C-alpha positions in Angstrom: 71.5 118.5 -206.5 69.0 115.2 -205.6 67.6 112.6 -208.2 63.9 112.3 -208.8 64.4 108.5 -207.5 65.6 110.9 -203.9 62.4 112.9 -204.4 60.3 109.5 -204.2 62.8 107.8 -201.8 61.6 110.9 -199.7 58.0 111.0 -200.4 57.7 107.8 -198.7 59.8 108.2 -196.6 57.1 110.7 -195.2 53.6 108.9 -196.4 55.1 105.8 -194.1 56.1 108.5 -191.5 52.7 110.5 -191.3 50.8 106.8 -191.6 52.4 105.7 -187.9 51.3 109.0 -186.6 48.2 108.3 -187.5 48.1 111.0 -190.7 47.4 110.5 -194.8 47.5 114.0 -196.5 45.7 112.9 -199.7 47.5 114.8 -201.4 51.4 114.2 -201.0 53.1 114.1 -203.8 56.4 115.7 -206.2 55.7 118.7 -207.7 55.8 118.0 -211.3 57.6 120.9 -212.8 60.6 121.3 -209.5 61.9 118.2 -211.3 61.5 118.9 -215.1 63.6 121.4 -215.3 66.7 121.6 -215.7 68.9 121.9 -213.5 66.6 119.3 -211.9 65.9 119.8 -208.4 61.8 117.8 -206.9 60.3 119.5 -205.0 57.8 117.1 -202.4 54.6 118.6 -202.2 52.2 118.2 -199.4 49.3 119.0 -201.3 46.6 119.8 -199.3 43.8 118.7 -196.5 40.9 119.4 -194.0 41.0 120.7 -191.5 40.8 117.0 -188.5 43.7 116.0 -191.0 45.9 119.4 -190.5 44.4 119.3 -186.6 46.2 115.9 -186.4 48.7 116.5 -188.1 49.9 118.9 -185.1 48.8 116.8 -182.5 51.6 114.6 -184.3 54.5 116.9 -184.4 53.9 118.2 -181.2 54.0 114.6 -179.6 56.8 114.2 -181.7 59.0 117.3 -179.2 57.4 116.6 -176.1 
């Protein structure tokens, strides 16, 4: 099991890495339903993004794997 603090840290790490790649996911956050139940299993929710952001994310991932 992971704690809420673990999920927050993972979200922050992902946000920082995305920012360094020039990508901002405006809805990046934690899914409140996932950490409100027992046993707690918090999820990082990537949320929705517009087409340019989706393309920027795809380009960053391709670049990371080349």
